[in-house]
C-alpha positions as CSV (number, residue, x, y, z in Angstrom):
1,M,0.0,0.0,0.0
2,D,2.9,2.3,0.7
3,F,4.1,1.9,-2.9
4,I,0.7,3.1,-4.2
5,L,0.7,6.1,-1.8
6,D,4.4,7.0,-2.5
7,Y,3.9,7.1,-6.2
8,H,0.5,8.6,-6.2
9,L,-1.2,5.7,-7.9
10,Q,-4.5,5.7,-5.9
11,G,-6.5,7.2,-8.7
12,L,-5.1,4.7,-11.2
13,V,-5.7,1.7,-8.9
14,I,-9.3,2.9,-8.1
15,G,-10.0,3.3,-11.8
16,I,-8.7,-0.2,-12.7
17,C,-10.6,-1.8,-9.8
18,T,-13.8,0.1,-10.8
19,F,-13.4,-1.3,-14.3
20,L,-12.9,-4.8,-13.0
21,I,-15.9,-4.6,-10.5
22,I,-18.2,-3.4,-13.3
23,G,-16.9,-6.0,-15.6
24,L,-17.5,-8.7,-13.0
25,F,-21.1,-7.7,-12.6
26,H,-21.9,-8.1,-16.3
27,P,-21.8,-11.9,-16.3
28,V,-23.2,-12.1,-12.8
29,V,-26.4,-10.4,-14.1
30,I,-26.7,-12.8,-17.0
31,K,-26.1,-15.9,-14.9
32,A,-28.4,-14.7,-12.0
33,E,-31.3,-14.0,-14.3
34,Y,-30.7,-17.4,-16.1
35,Y,-30.8,-19.5,-12.9
36,W,-33.0,-17.4,-10.6
37,G,-34.8,-14.8,-12.7
38,T,-35.5,-11.5,-11.0
39,R,-36.3,-13.2,-7.6
40,C,-32.7,-12.6,-6.5
41,W,-32.8,-8.8,-6.6
42,W,-32.9,-8.6,-2.9
43,I,-29.4,-10.3,-2.7
44,F,-27.9,-7.3,-4.6
45,L,-29.8,-4.9,-2.4
46,L,-28.2,-6.5,0.7
47,L,-24.8,-6.5,-1.0
48,G,-25.2,-2.8,-1.9
49,L,-26.2,-1.9,1.7
50,G,-23.2,-3.8,3.0
51,G,-21.0,-2.0,0.5
52,I,-22.3,1.4,1.7
53,A,-21.7,0.4,5.4
54,A,-18.2,-0.7,4.5
55,S,-17.5,2.5,2.6
56,L,-18.6,4.5,5.6
57,W,-16.7,2.3,8.1
58,L,-13.3,2.1,6.2
59,E,-10.8,4.9,6.9
60,N,-8.6,4.2,3.9
61,V,-9.8,6.4,1.0
62,M,-9.0,3.8,-1.7
63,L,-10.7,0.9,0.1
64,S,-13.7,3.1,1.0
65,S,-14.0,4.2,-2.6
66,L,-13.9,0.7,-3.9
67,A,-16.5,-0.4,-1.4
68,G,-18.7,2.5,-2.7
69,V,-18.2,1.4,-6.3
70,F,-19.1,-2.2,-5.3
71,A,-22.2,-0.9,-3.5
72,F,-23.6,1.1,-6.4
73,S,-22.6,-1.6,-8.9
74,S,-24.8,-3.9,-6.8
75,F,-27.7,-1.4,-6.9
76,W,-27.3,-1.0,-10.6
77,T,-27.4,-4.8,-11.0
78,I,-31.0,-4.8,-9.6
79,K,-32.0,-2.7,-12.6
80,E,-30.0,-4.8,-15.0
81,L,-31.7,-8.0,-13.7
82,F,-35.1,-6.7,-14.8
83,D,-33.6,-5.4,-18.1
84,Q,-32.0,-8.8,-18.7
85,E,-35.4,-10.4,-18.3
86,K,-36.6,-8.2,-21.1
87,R,-33.6,-9.1,-23.2
88,V,-34.5,-12.8,-22.7
89,Q,-38.1,-12.0,-23.8
90,K,-36.8,-10.5,-27.0
91,G,-34.6,-13.6,-27.7
92,W,-31.3,-11.8,-27.3
93,F,-30.3,-14.3,-24.5
94,P,-31.3,-17.9,-24.0
95,K,-34.1,-18.9,-21.7
96,N,-33.5,-21.4,-19.0
97,P,-35.6,-24.4,-20.0
98,R,-35.9,-25.6,-16.4
99,R,-37.6,-22.3,-15.3
100,T,-41.1,-21.1,-16.1
101,Y,-41.4,-17.5,-17.3
102,K,-44.2,-15.0,-16.8
103,F,-43.9,-13.1,-20.0
């Protein structure tokens, strides 16, 4: 951590980690909708609330920022779950044959 602070790399590290966090949530949305549909939205709500709590609790600016990015990525995932359901309806993504859909 001292290396990052000494060379003023905090912004770069936060940017890279933000990119990776957002990139991680993309396949999570697809898989979550495929296996559970929109019923799992509350899990992302809890993850988001936990991320906000962590962001407020952490004293390190970089870790606090990353917890905030994780929190709001989790909240955005809730919206994306419902949008993903619409994309499945349109045929852009495959339906899970073992689940019943309420289109």
